[in-house]
Structure formats: C-alpha cells, structure tokens
C-alpha positions in Angstrom: -8.4 7.2 -2.6 -8.5 3.7 -2.0 -11.7 2.8 -0.7 -10.8 -1.0 0.1 -6.9 -1.4 1.8 -7.6 -5.4 1.8 -8.2 -5.8 -2.4 -5.6 -2.2 -3.0 -2.6 -4.3 -0.3 -3.5 -7.8 -1.9 -3.1 -6.4 -5.2 0.1 -4.5 -5.1 1.4 -7.5 -4.2 0.0 -9.7 -6.5 -0.3 -7.7 -9.8 1.8 -4.1 -9.6 5.5 -4.0 -10.2 7.0 -0.6 -11.2 10.4 -1.9 -12.7 10.0 -5.0 -11.3 10.3 -3.5 -8.2 6.5 -3.7 -5.3 5.5 -2.9 -1.8 4.3 -4.0 0.4 1.4 -2.1 2.5 -0.7 -3.3 6.1 -4.5 -2.8 5.5 -5.2 -0.8 8.9 -8.7 -2.4 9.2 -6.7 -4.9 10.9 -5.5 -2.8 13.6 -8.9 -1.2 14.8 -11.1 -3.3 17.4 -13.9 -1.5 15.6 -15.6 -3.5 12.7 -15.5 -1.4 9.1 -12.9 1.1 10.4 -9.4 1.3 9.0 -10.7 0.2 5.6 -9.7 3.1 3.3 -6.8 3.7 5.4 -3.0 1.0 5.2 -0.1 1.1 7.6 3.6 1.2 6.4 7.2 0.3 8.0 9.6 3.1 7.0 13.4 2.4 6.2 16.0 3.7 7.6 17.8 3.9 4.6 16.7 7.0 2.9 17.7 5.9 -0.8 14.5 2.5 -0.8 12.4 5.2 1.4 12.6 7.4 -1.4 12.4 4.5 -3.8 8.9 2.9 -2.2 7.0 6.6 -2.3 8.1 6.6 -5.9 6.4 2.7 -6.5 3.0 3.9 -3.9 2.9 6.6 -6.1 2.5 4.9 -8.9 0.9 2.3 -7.9 -2.5 4.9 -7.1 -2.2 5.6 -10.3 -2.7 2.1 -11.3 -4.9 0.9 -9.5 -8.6 0.9 -10.7 -10.6 0.0 -7.9 
C-alpha cells in the first residue's frame, strides 16, 4: 500500500512510534539496478528472537495504518 518506500522509511524512523517503539526498514529500490524498480517494496531483516519479531510486525502494521502518503 506504499508507493514511495524512500519516504515511508524516513517517516517511520523520524515521525512514527507505537508505544515509543518503531522499526527500521530499507527501501528496496537500492537493491535494484533498474531505475524505478522496488520503489514500492521494502526489505527487512528478521531477528531470531520470536518475541521481538512479533512486536516488529505489530509496529509495522500500525505504521501502515497511520501512513497517509
């Protein structure tokens, strides 16, 4: 649901928090050699701690609900 993940990645770090927590994502466009590819995709690293992973997905879900661009 995000058309510009560069903007989303910056917004989620600088302007969004859920219960004083946020997550960091990488815009996928930097992983493509073709200009314009990956503009609506993100990359995420996952953690081995199941509790942290579940919480990260919850935070990302809330961010997607709040994101207005």
